[in-house]
VEXMIVEX-955530 format. One record per residue (C-alpha): residue in three letters; x, y, z. Coordinates in steps of 0.2 Angstrom, whole numbers, plus 5000, padded with zeros to 4 digits. Layout:
<atoms>
alaXYZ ...
</atoms>
This chain:
<atoms>
met495253485154 leu494553345143 ser493553285158 lys492853455162 leu492353475143 asp491453315144 asp490553355159 cys490053525153 ile489353445136 glu488453315145 tyr487653435158 val487153565144 ser486453415133 ser485453355147 his484653525151 pro483953575133 asn482653705142 phe484153815149 lys484353995142 asp485654005128 tyr485753815128 pro486253805109 val487553945112 tyr488453845126 leu488253675118 ser489153745102 lys490553835111 phe490953675122 lys490953575106 gln492153705098 cys493253685113 leu493253495112 ser493653505093 lys495153615097 ala495753495110 met495553355098 his496453445085 phe497853475096 met497953295101 lys497853235084 ser499253355078 his500353305092 ile500153115089 val500353135071 asn501853255071 thr502653125083 met502352985070 his503053085056 his504553135066 leu504952965069 thr504652905051 ser505753055045 gln507153015057 leu507152845052 thr507152875033 lys508553005035 arg509652865041 asp509152745028 pro508352845014 leu507952695003 gly507252595017 leu508452455015 ala509152425031 asn510052265034 ala509452135047 asp510752185060 asn510052365063 ala508252335057 phe507552305074 thr508452465081 leu507852565067 tyr506052515066 tyr505552455084 val506652525097 lys506352715091 phe504552685091 arg504552605107 ala505452745115 ala504252875109 ala502752775113 pro502552845131 lys502453025124 val500852985115 arg500152835125 thr499252945138 leu498353045125 ile497852885116 glu497252805132 gln496052965134 ile495452945117 glu495152765118 glu494152785135 arg492952905126 ala492852825109 glu491452715113 lys490352855121 ile490753005110 pro490752995091 glu492053125089 tyr493353025100 his492952865090 his493252965073 leu494853035081 leu495452865086 gly495152795068 glu496252935061 val497652905074 his497552715070 gln497652755051 cys499152875054 tyr500052745064 leu499852605052 asp500252725037 gln501952765045 arg502352585049 glu501852525031 gln502952665024 leu504452595034 leu504152415033 ser503652385015 pro505352425007 ser506252325019 ile505152175019 thr505252174999 ser507152185001 thr507252045013 ile506251935004 thr507151964988 asp508851934996 leu508151755003 thr507551724985 ser509251744979 gln510051644993 asn508851494991 asn508451504973 lys508751314970 asp508051264987 his506151304987 cys505951215004 ala507251325013 leu506551485004 val504751455010 arg505351405028 ser506451565029 gly505151675021 cys503751615032 ala504851625048 phe505251805044 met503451855042 val503051775058 his504251875067 val503652035058 cys501851995063 gln502251965081 asp503452115083 glu502052225075 his500752165087 gln502052195101 leu502352375095 tyr500552415093 asn500252375110 glu501452495116 phe500352635108 phe498652575110 thr497752465122 lys496252415111 pro496452305095 thr495852355078 ser495552265062 arg496652385052 leu498252305060 asp497752145052 glu497452225036 leu499152305036 leu499952135041 glu499052045027 arg499652165014 leu501352155020 cys501251955019 leu500551965002 ser502252024997 leu502851865002 tyr501551764993 asp501751874977 met503651824978 leu503351634981 arg501851594970 pro502851604953 leu504151494960 ile502851364967 ile501951354950 his503451294941 val503951164953 ile503750984945 his504450864958 leu503150784969 glu504450764983 thr504750954983 leu502850994983 ala502550864997 glu503850945007 leu503151125004 cys501451065010 ala502150985026 ile503051145029 leu501551255027 lys500251135036 asn501251065050 glu502651195054 met501751355050 leu499851315052 asp499851185066 asp501351255076 his501551435074 val499751495070 his498951375082 asn500051425096 asn499751615093 ala498251635083 gly497951815089 gln499451895083 leu499651785067 gly497851795060 ala498351885045 phe499851765042 asp498651625043 thr497651695028 val499051715017 val499751535022 gln498151455019 gln498051535001 met499851484998 leu499451305004 glu497951294993 asp499151334978 val500351204982 gln499051074984 glu498251114968 arg500051104960 leu500350944968 val498650864962 tyr499050924944 arg500850854945 thr500250694952 his499050664939 ile500450694926 tyr501550574936 ile500350444936 gln500050454916 thr501950464912 asp502850364926 ile501650234930 thr500350214915 gly501650254902 tyr503150164910 asn504250074898 pro505149944908 ala507049914906 pro507849744904 gly508449744922 asp506649774928 leu506049614921 ala507549514925 tyr506549384935 pro507049274943 asp508849314940 lys508949474951 leu508149374965 glu509349244964 met510849354963 met510149454978 glu509949284987 arg511649234984 ile512349394990 ala511349405005 gln511849215009 ser513749265006 leu513549415018 lys512749305031 glu514149175029 asp515349305032 gln514449385047 met514349205055 lys516249185052 leu516549345061 leu515349305074 ser516249135077 gln517849225078 asp517349345090 ser516549215101 ser518049105101 phe519149255105 thr517949295119 asp518049125126 val519949135129 gln519849305138 leu520049315157 glu518349395162 gly517149385176 pro515549295174 asp514549455171 ser515549505155 arg515449325149 ser513549325151 ser513449485142 ser514549425128 gly513449275126 thr511949375126 ser512649485113 thr513149335103 val511349265103 lys510649435098 ser511849445083 ala511349265078 ser509549315079 arg509749465068 leu510549355055 gln509149235057 thr507749365054 ser508649465040 val507449525027 ser507249425011 pro507849494995 ala506049484988 asp505449605001 leu506749734999 his506049894992 gly507349904979 met506749734972 trp505049794970 tyr504449834952 pro504750014949 thr502850054946 val502349974963 arg503750074972 arg503250234964 thr501450214967 leu501650174985 val502950314987 cys501750434978 leu500250384990 ser501250405005 lys501750575001 leu499950634996 tyr499050555011 arg499550695023 cys499650835011 ile497950845003 asp496150825008 arg495350645010 ala494250664995 val495550714984 phe496750584990 gln495450444987 gly495150494969 leu497050504965 ser497450344974 gln496050254964 glu496850314948 ala498650274954 leu498150094959 ser497250064944 ala498750114933 cys499950004944 ile498849854942 gln498849874923 ser500749894923 leu500949734933 leu499849634921 lys500949704907 ala502549654915 ser501849494920 asp501449444902 ile503149494896 ile504049384910 leu502949254905 lys503549264887 asn505249284891 lys505449164906 thr504149034912 gln502349044916 val502749014934 asp503949164935 gly502549274927 gln501249214939 leu502249224955 phe502949394950 leu501149464949 ile500549374965 lys501949444975 his501849614970 leu499949614972 leu500249554990 ile501449694992 met500249824986 arg498849744997 glu499949745013 gln500649925009 ile498850015006 ala498149935022 pro498750065034 phe497950215024 gln496350255033 ala495350295017 asp494250215004 phe495150184988 ala493450214978 ile492650344968 lys490950374962 glu490650404943 ile489050464937 ser488450424920 leu486950474909 asp486050314901 leu485150374885 lys484550194881 lys482750224884 thr482850394875 arg483550304860 glu482250174860 ala480850304862 ala481650404848 phe481550254836 lys479850214842 ile479150384838 leu479950394822 asn479150234816 pro477750284802 lys476450174811 thr476550294826 val475950444816 pro474150424819 lys474550424837 phe475150594837 phe473350664837 arg472650554851 leu471950644866 asn472250514878 ser473750424887 his474250334870 asn474750494863 ala476450474854 ile477250624860 leu476650594878 glu477450424878 phe479050484871 leu479150604885 leu478750484898 glu479650334892 gly481150424884 thr481850504900 pro483750484902 glu484350384918 ile485750444929 lys486750294935 glu488050294948 his489550174947 tyr490750144961 ile492550094957 asp493650024971 ser495449994968 lys495649914985 lys494449784979 asp495249774962 val496949724970 asp496049584979 arg495149534964 tyr496649524953 leu497649434967 lys496249304968 leu496249284950 ser498149264948 cys498149134962 glu496749034954 gln497649034938 phe499248984946 ile498348844955 gln497548774940 gln499148794929 gln500148694941 thr498848554944 his498748544925 ile500548524924 phe500648384937 val499148284933 gly498548354916 asn498648184908 leu497548104921 glu496348244920 glu496148204901 leu495848024905 leu494548064917 thr493748194904 lys493648054891 val492947934903 ala491548054909 ala491148084890 leu491047904887 lys489947874902 ser488748014897 met488547944879 ala488147774886 val486847854898 gln486047944884 gly485747784874 gly487347764866 pro488347594865 thr488847504880 tyr490747504883 asn492047414891 leu493347534897 ser494847414898 gln494647374879 gln494747554874 pro496347594865 trp496747754876 ala496247664893 gln497047494892 pro497947444908 ala499647474900 lys499247654894 ile498547694912 asn500147624919 asp501147734907 met500047884912 val500347854930 thr502247834929 ala502347984918 thr501348084930 tyr502448034945 arg504048074935 val503348244930 met502848284948 lys504648224954 ser505548324941 lys504548484942 leu503848504959 pro505548554967 ala505748694955 thr503948754958 leu504248754977 gln505948834975 ser505148964964 met503748994977 ser505149014991 leu506149134980 tyr504649244975 leu503449244991 ala504849225004 asn503549175017 lys503249005022 asp501449045028 thr500949115011 glu501848975002 phe500848845011 ile499148945008 leu499548944989 phe500148764988 lys498848684998 pro497448694985 ile498748624972 arg498948474983 ala497148454986 asn496848464968 val498148334965 gln497448224978 gln495748234971 val496248184954 phe497248024961 gln495647984971 arg494547984956 val495647884946 his495847764960 thr493947744961 leu493847734941 leu495047584942 gln494047494956 glu492447514947 glu493047474929 tyr494447354929 ser494747184935 gly496047114948 glu497247064934 asp497147234926 leu497447314942 gln499047214944 ile499547274927 val499347454932 ala500247444948 ser501747324941 ser502947464936 arg504447464947 asp504747644942 leu503247684952 gly503847644969 leu502847744980 gly502247834965 ala501247674961 gly500147734974 leu499147844963 gly499047984976 val500848044977 val500848224984 ala502348324991 val502148455004 gly503848525008 gly505048645003 gly506848674998 glu507948554989 glu507248394997 ser505448444992 trp504948264991 asp504948225009 his503148205015 ile502148085004 ser500448015008 ala499947854999 phe498447824989 pro496847814999 pro496047655002 asn494347574997 arg492947675002 asn492347545014 his493947555024 arg494247685038 arg495647795034 ser496147825053 ala496447635055 ala497147565039 trp497947715031 pro499147805041 asp500147945033 val501947895032 lys503547995028 val505147955018 arg506648075021 arg508048035010 val509848105014 glu511248075002 glu513048095010 glu514748085001 glu516047995011 glu517648095012 gly519048005003 gly517847874996 gly517447834978 gly515647814978 gly514047884988 arg513247805002 arg511347815004 leu510547825021 ala508647805018 ser506947755026 ser506947745045 ser506247595053 val504647695059 tyr504247715041 leu504447525038 arg503447475053 gly502047605048 val501947535030 thr501947355035 ala500647375048 ala499447465036 ala499747335022 gly499447195034 gln497847265039 cys497347305022 ser497647135017 ala496647055031 glu495147155026 ser495447105007 gln495246925012 ser493346945014 gln493247014997 ser492746904981 gln494046984970 gly495946954970 val497247054978 asn496647214985 leu497447364976 thr497847454992 ser498847314999 leu499747304981 thr500147484982 leu500847484999 thr501947324996 leu502747414981 thr503047564992 leu503847455005 arg504947364991 thr505547534985 ala505947595002 leu506847435007 ala507847434990 ser508547604995 cys508947545013 cys509747375010 ser511347335002 asp510747204990 ser509147114984 ser509246954995 glu509347065011 ala507847175005 ala506847005001 glu507346945019 arg506747095027 leu505147115017 ser504646925021 arg504946965040 ala503947125039 gly502447065028 gly502146885034 ser501046755023 trp500046885014 leu501546935003 thr501646764996 arg500046804984 leu500946954976 pro501646934958 pro503546934956 gly504447104951 
</atoms>
């Protein structure tokens, strides 16, 4: 019937010159209007009848979760075939005939009104129940509420497709209103969350689970849900940024350290003792297991597998983490800063993250500087400096994986030129210039010269970490150098000042006659320097090992100290050769306490308790080649206590060392024979070194003298006694 009406209307409309054309056209349209009215009535009545049936079963619309699907979806799906044929007829003609298009809109509106009437009370009731069930767990509430709305959106789209074949934007508008009920329920809870962990987890749920997972895989059915979740995510991110800013101010900038937070190096030593005891216990258990495995009657395969497991267990013990690298041993502000940045990195936009990270790192650096000063006052300067170096290294290492610039751009208005121009125009002398009609007019000059400038400043916290790390390392190196050779540096400074005065026309000087530069005084300085280094260097190396817990880092940090000490000794050596006679040089090097320390270049490069292992003697005359006449020698001393004996026995100084020193001393002596001055200081230094080493090796002085004579030859006879 609808097809006949369409054909008739089309035919009459295409022949307007027929007789009674208006009459037939109006009658056909009247018939079409009646047919459309009957279709609309049938569809609307069917929808209303379904709604009335469902509301009679559940007048308040509070169906529970078990029968909700039956009440709201099965009934409608069962009635869909009754009206689907008519709706298809309407949809086929909606694009061509305006009357059908209008009718289809009314049918859509009727269907969506009935669905909203049924779903709104039920959704509100379900969200309320979820809120009461998860009142203290916001993450579970958001996850369950969003999952519920995802199912609602998907089910509504599937039910819509049971009735209609063409989509409509009105369905998404309905679903968006339904999802807003969830948003209205969750937003008051979100804006009162104060914990960063909760807010970060909410961002992860909304961004990763909902948007990247559900919405991305089913964008057609979850368009309305996507809009609401995006709005909810923006609210959570805004709250997260606000709480992070407060967290930085209160927990990082305003952090008041407890006594335990500043108990360095006590806490590191305690943790190291605990780790060592645990390691010893594990080694005992490992040895017991291996001994028990050895006596078992097993095949070769099982023995090889047990051996492999033993090796793996031993390797795990050897590669255990140092106490200084444990997260729990980090200073609280460092730990909080890094945890905060790790949570923010995947939750907020890159530009916002860069601003917050710059603020957090700047606050953390200031807190470390404050803590370092407190440790320096309570303990030692070495502890304060190594504490700062260690934590700056941790920060630089931990922020490296972040693919972001820890920099912000600040824009400021510079009014310096405006102020100068204002002072200039207010000067009484400029009053006549107000009336000039040329380029020297005072008002014109004020407008041209007094324009404010806009300046941009870039603040990079990552570079600040590197800058403070470099500064702290330089301070540590300078401080340790001053501790070891400070008195020698003062001597060199005085000598340099004396020379500069002489160059500028002052009186001539004899350095050896100066009260503070007499040979005996210099001898005392060198002896004191050696004793300071021998007493304080092991403690310094132990502190570096305790704080840094990395051999490469320790070597890099100690290498400049060693170079500075060597340079100071070399300068003193040059000064002695230039300013002192042979007799004075013998006095300088005559102290038996100097031993190898009489060589003015004693430098230790080692670690642990026996930190004075590797010692390189004083450099030779500038005319000598180091590779030929000055080999590096090593001394290793080991003390052992005999079981059951009363005293200790010292095993010292290998024969390789003796041969190396003897050869170097002999060659230096041969070279010194061609010189006009007396005994070469280099040979003297090596001979005293050899004497000290032999004294520690031999049982008595006669044996030491005999071995020394055999080693040295005739050139030793020219040396002074003692």
